[in-house]
C-alpha positions as a LaTeX table, in Angstrom:
\begin{tabular}{lrrr}
\hline
Residue & $x$ (\AA) & $y$ (\AA) & $z$ (\AA) \\
\hline
Met1 & 15.07 & $-4.24$ & 50.99 \\
Tyr2 & 12.80 & $-5.46$ & 48.20 \\
Leu3 & 9.87 & $-3.41$ & 49.50 \\
Glu4 & 11.97 & $-0.24$ & 49.43 \\
Leu5 & 13.01 & $-0.94$ & 45.84 \\
Val6 & 9.37 & $-1.28$ & 44.82 \\
Lys7 & 8.37 & 1.88 & 46.70 \\
Lys8 & 11.11 & 3.87 & 44.98 \\
Ser9 & 10.19 & 2.58 & 41.54 \\
Phe10 & 6.37 & 2.70 & 41.51 \\
Lys11 & 3.51 & 4.82 & 42.75 \\
Glu12 & 0.59 & 3.60 & 44.83 \\
Arg13 & $-2.18$ & 2.04 & 42.70 \\
Glu14 & 0.08 & 2.09 & 39.65 \\
Pro15 & $-0.22$ & $-1.18$ & 37.70 \\
Ile16 & 3.05 & $-3.12$ & 37.86 \\
Met17 & 3.81 & $-5.82$ & 35.33 \\
Lys18 & 5.67 & $-8.91$ & 36.50 \\
Asp19 & 8.58 & $-8.24$ & 34.14 \\
Glu20 & 8.91 & $-4.75$ & 35.68 \\
Leu21 & 9.18 & $-6.31$ & 39.13 \\
Glu22 & 11.81 & $-8.70$ & 37.82 \\
Lys23 & 13.95 & $-5.79$ & 36.63 \\
Val24 & 13.51 & $-3.71$ & 39.78 \\
Leu25 & 14.11 & $-6.58$ & 42.21 \\
Asp26 & 16.94 & $-7.95$ & 40.05 \\
Ile27 & 16.08 & $-11.56$ & 40.86 \\
Lys28 & 17.20 & $-13.81$ & 38.02 \\
Asn29 & 15.88 & $-17.10$ & 39.35 \\
Arg30 & 12.22 & $-17.51$ & 38.39 \\
Asn31 & 11.25 & $-19.50$ & 41.48 \\
Ser32 & 12.92 & $-16.98$ & 43.80 \\
Leu33 & 11.13 & $-14.14$ & 42.01 \\
Asn34 & 7.75 & $-15.86$ & 42.36 \\
Gln35 & 8.38 & $-16.58$ & 46.03 \\
Thr36 & 9.37 & $-12.98$ & 46.71 \\
Ile37 & 6.28 & $-11.62$ & 44.95 \\
Ser38 & 4.04 & $-14.11$ & 46.78 \\
Tyr39 & 5.60 & $-13.02$ & 50.09 \\
Met40 & 4.91 & $-9.35$ & 49.31 \\
Val41 & 1.31 & $-10.16$ & 48.34 \\
Ser42 & 0.67 & $-12.31$ & 51.42 \\
Phe43 & 1.82 & $-9.50$ & 53.71 \\
Gly44 & $-0.18$ & $-6.86$ & 51.85 \\
Phe45 & 2.79 & $-4.94$ & 50.45 \\
Leu46 & 1.49 & $-5.73$ & 46.96 \\
Asn47 & $-1.96$ & $-6.62$ & 45.68 \\
Arg48 & $-2.52$ & $-8.92$ & 42.73 \\
Phe49 & $-4.81$ & $-7.26$ & 40.17 \\
Glu50 & $-4.76$ & $-10.28$ & 37.88 \\
Asn51 & $-2.21$ & $-12.85$ & 36.82 \\
Gly52 & 1.03 & $-11.00$ & 36.05 \\
Ile53 & $-0.21$ & $-7.54$ & 37.15 \\
Tyr54 & 0.27 & $-6.12$ & 40.65 \\
Tyr55 & $-0.03$ & $-2.79$ & 42.46 \\
Met56 & 0.81 & $-1.17$ & 45.77 \\
Pro57 & $-2.37$ & $-0.39$ & 47.73 \\
Ser58 & $-2.93$ & 3.16 & 48.87 \\
Ser59 & $-1.43$ & 4.00 & 52.26 \\
Asn60 & $-4.49$ & 6.17 & 52.90 \\
Glu61 & $-7.12$ & 3.93 & 54.53 \\
Lys62 & $-9.86$ & 5.85 & 52.77 \\
Phe63 & $-8.57$ & 4.61 & 49.40 \\
Ala64 & $-7.10$ & 1.30 & 50.54 \\
Asn65 & $-9.61$ & $-0.77$ & 48.55 \\
Leu66 & $-9.25$ & 1.17 & 45.31 \\
Lys67 & $-7.61$ & $-0.64$ & 42.41 \\
Pro68 & $-5.69$ & 0.83 & 39.45 \\
Ser69 & $-7.87$ & 2.46 & 36.81 \\
Ile70 & $-8.79$ & 0.53 & 33.67 \\
Lys71 & $-7.07$ & 3.24 & 31.65 \\
Asp72 & $-3.76$ & 2.71 & 33.49 \\
Ile73 & $-4.02$ & $-1.07$ & 33.18 \\
Ile74 & $-4.63$ & $-0.82$ & 29.43 \\
Glu75 & $-1.69$ & 1.54 & 28.97 \\
Lys76 & 0.70 & $-0.85$ & 30.72 \\
Lys77 & $-0.70$ & $-4.12$ & 29.39 \\
Tyr78 & $-1.48$ & $-3.28$ & 25.76 \\
Leu79 & $-0.36$ & 0.18 & 24.59 \\
Asn80 & 3.06 & 1.12 & 25.96 \\
Asn81 & 6.13 & 1.29 & 23.72 \\
Tyr82 & 4.12 & 1.41 & 20.48 \\
Asn83 & 2.67 & $-2.04$ & 21.13 \\
Gly84 & $-0.93$ & $-0.97$ & 20.60 \\
Ile85 & $-3.40$ & 1.77 & 19.85 \\
Arg86 & $-6.92$ & 2.66 & 20.92 \\
Val87 & $-9.35$ & 2.57 & 17.98 \\
Gly88 & $-13.08$ & 2.72 & 17.21 \\
Ala89 & $-15.20$ & 5.63 & 18.43 \\
Tyr90 & $-12.21$ & 6.97 & 20.39 \\
Leu91 & $-10.36$ & 7.89 & 17.18 \\
Leu92 & $-13.39$ & 9.72 & 15.81 \\
Tyr93 & $-13.52$ & 11.78 & 19.00 \\
Lys94 & $-9.74$ & 12.26 & 19.17 \\
Tyr95 & $-9.59$ & 13.72 & 15.65 \\
Lys96 & $-12.84$ & 15.70 & 16.02 \\
Phe97 & $-14.99$ & 13.70 & 13.62 \\
Ser98 & $-17.49$ & 13.10 & 16.41 \\
Ser99 & $-18.51$ & 14.73 & 19.66 \\
Gln100 & $-19.49$ & 11.38 & 21.18 \\
Val101 & $-17.24$ & 10.02 & 23.92 \\
Ser102 & $-17.24$ & 6.24 & 24.08 \\
Glu103 & $-17.30$ & 4.48 & 27.45 \\
Tyr104 & $-15.71$ & 1.43 & 25.83 \\
Tyr105 & $-12.07$ & 0.78 & 25.05 \\
Glu106 & $-11.42$ & $-0.80$ & 21.65 \\
Ile107 & $-7.77$ & $-1.82$ & 21.46 \\
Leu108 & $-5.47$ & $-3.22$ & 18.81 \\
Ser109 & $-2.34$ & $-4.65$ & 20.39 \\
Asn110 & 0.67 & $-6.80$ & 19.56 \\
Asn111 & 0.51 & $-8.15$ & 23.13 \\
Val112 & $-2.17$ & $-10.73$ & 22.40 \\
Ser113 & $-2.24$ & $-13.87$ & 20.28 \\
Thr114 & $-2.17$ & $-13.31$ & 16.52 \\
His115 & $-5.49$ & $-15.17$ & 16.37 \\
Thr116 & $-7.22$ & $-12.89$ & 18.88 \\
Arg117 & $-10.34$ & $-11.22$ & 17.51 \\
Ser118 & $-12.58$ & $-9.18$ & 19.83 \\
Lys119 & $-11.45$ & $-10.57$ & 23.15 \\
Lys120 & $-13.47$ & $-8.91$ & 25.92 \\
Glu121 & $-12.16$ & $-7.93$ & 29.34 \\
Phe122 & $-13.31$ & $-5.90$ & 32.37 \\
Leu123 & $-17.01$ & $-6.78$ & 32.09 \\
Gly124 & $-17.00$ & $-6.17$ & 28.35 \\
Lys125 & $-15.82$ & $-2.57$ & 28.60 \\
Val126 & $-12.50$ & $-3.41$ & 26.93 \\
Ile127 & $-12.32$ & $-5.17$ & 23.56 \\
Ile128 & $-8.87$ & $-6.24$ & 22.38 \\
Ser129 & $-7.87$ & $-7.59$ & 18.98 \\
Tyr130 & $-4.62$ & $-8.34$ & 17.20 \\
Pro131 & $-3.88$ & $-5.69$ & 14.51 \\
Lys132 & $-3.94$ & $-6.43$ & 10.79 \\
Phe133 & $-0.20$ & $-5.73$ & 10.76 \\
Thr134 & 2.37 & $-5.30$ & 13.52 \\
Ile135 & 2.23 & $-1.98$ & 15.34 \\
Asn136 & 5.53 & $-0.21$ & 15.94 \\
Lys137 & 6.91 & 3.32 & 15.98 \\
Asn138 & 6.97 & 3.49 & 12.18 \\
Ser139 & 3.57 & 1.94 & 11.49 \\
Ser140 & 1.42 & 3.27 & 14.36 \\
Asn141 & 0.28 & 6.43 & 12.55 \\
Tyr142 & $-0.65$ & 4.45 & 9.46 \\
Ile143 & $-2.80$ & 1.93 & 11.28 \\
Glu144 & $-4.40$ & 4.70 & 13.32 \\
Phe145 & $-5.30$ & 6.60 & 10.14 \\
Leu146 & $-6.62$ & 3.45 & 8.44 \\
Glu147 & $-8.69$ & 2.51 & 11.49 \\
Leu148 & $-10.15$ & 6.00 & 11.54 \\
Val149 & $-11.13$ & 5.65 & 7.87 \\
Lys150 & $-12.60$ & 2.20 & 8.59 \\
Asp151 & $-15.10$ & 3.74 & 11.00 \\
Ile152 & $-15.60$ & 7.05 & 9.21 \\
Gln153 & $-19.27$ & 6.22 & 8.52 \\
Leu154 & $-19.84$ & 7.01 & 12.21 \\
Ser155 & $-18.62$ & 10.57 & 11.69 \\
Asp156 & $-20.90$ & 13.53 & 12.45 \\
Tyr157 & $-20.15$ & 14.95 & 8.99 \\
Gln158 & $-21.08$ & 14.39 & 5.36 \\
Val159 & $-18.71$ & 12.59 & 2.98 \\
Asp160 & $-17.24$ & 15.74 & 1.41 \\
Val161 & $-16.38$ & 17.20 & 4.81 \\
Asn162 & $-14.89$ & 13.88 & 5.92 \\
Ile163 & $-12.64$ & 13.82 & 2.85 \\
Lys164 & $-11.45$ & 17.36 & 3.51 \\
Lys165 & $-10.78$ & 16.70 & 7.20 \\
Leu166 & $-9.02$ & 13.40 & 6.44 \\
Ser167 & $-6.82$ & 15.05 & 3.83 \\
Lys168 & $-5.71$ & 17.66 & 6.38 \\
Leu169 & $-4.99$ & 14.92 & 8.88 \\
Tyr170 & $-3.11$ & 12.90 & 6.25 \\
Lys171 & $-0.87$ & 15.91 & 5.68 \\
Ser172 & $-0.41$ & 16.79 & 9.35 \\
Met173 & 0.55 & 13.19 & 10.18 \\
Asn174 & 3.12 & 13.35 & 7.37 \\
Leu175 & 2.06 & 9.99 & 5.95 \\
Asn176 & 3.81 & 8.60 & 2.91 \\
Lys177 & 1.42 & 7.87 & 0.04 \\
Glu178 & 3.11 & 4.62 & $-1.05$ \\
Lys179 & 3.29 & 3.30 & 2.50 \\
Leu180 & $-0.33$ & 4.20 & 3.17 \\
Leu181 & $-1.47$ & 2.38 & 0.04 \\
Glu182 & 0.69 & $-0.62$ & 0.92 \\
Tyr183 & $-0.65$ & $-0.83$ & 4.47 \\
Ser184 & $-4.23$ & $-0.41$ & 3.21 \\
Lys185 & $-3.87$ & $-3.76$ & 1.37 \\
Tyr186 & $-4.17$ & $-5.50$ & 4.73 \\
Tyr187 & $-7.79$ & $-4.33$ & 4.86 \\
Lys188 & $-9.41$ & $-6.92$ & 2.62 \\
Gly189 & $-12.95$ & $-8.00$ & 1.79 \\
Asn190 & $-16.11$ & $-6.37$ & 0.50 \\
Arg191 & $-16.98$ & $-4.98$ & 3.94 \\
Leu192 & $-13.78$ & $-2.92$ & 3.96 \\
Ala193 & $-13.86$ & $-1.85$ & 0.30 \\
Ser194 & $-14.90$ & 1.68 & 1.30 \\
Ile195 & $-11.51$ & 2.17 & 2.98 \\
His196 & $-9.70$ & 1.96 & $-0.35$ \\
Lys197 & $-12.17$ & 4.36 & $-1.97$ \\
Tyr198 & $-11.68$ & 6.89 & 0.82 \\
Ile199 & $-7.89$ & 6.57 & 0.77 \\
Lys200 & $-7.74$ & 7.25 & $-2.97$ \\
Glu201 & $-10.02$ & 10.28 & $-2.61$ \\
Val202 & $-7.94$ & 11.63 & 0.27 \\
Ile203 & $-4.71$ & 11.24 & $-1.70$ \\
Asn204 & $-6.22$ & 12.80 & $-4.83$ \\
Tyr205 & $-7.63$ & 15.67 & $-2.79$ \\
Glu206 & $-4.17$ & 16.24 & $-1.34$ \\
Ile207 & $-2.53$ & 16.21 & $-4.78$ \\
Ala208 & $-5.13$ & 18.59 & $-6.18$ \\
\hline
\end{tabular}
């Protein structure tokens, strides 16, 4: 019964969080849930990727030993439901400020301790930090824009081109000037002073 519920709800090699299993199996008692999951793992119906994350192995013997992709794990564990965003070189590539594709995943996520700074996972290929302010549906575009500006020195372009491209992006993302300035206050210190200079230039360029 439980196996059929899992098969109907998830795909092979799809990462499955423990709370997702709890909802699908509808087992309220924590000990009973743990026992059921342990049973499914011991008989090979589920594989444990790491503590709290499981997956159904492929039914094709050729792919039986393959695990979920890092990308899928990150989506489920850190990014889903506006709980996180991918930052760093990825944003420069995403918004066409750079042609370089990073092999690393730099993540800001609410789903880690508020004290987490540069926690490394998956042999150092994934770096997770807690954001400077909580990420949600209303704030995600603002923190993404600010993180892009933070790393703009890695852009392929000169400053004047960066300002022009950022101003277009600022408009297309429909960001509110007051909110952007308010959120930018979370980026403090001399090392991040350039963010405030860029933001003001982008806003003034937009007004002009």
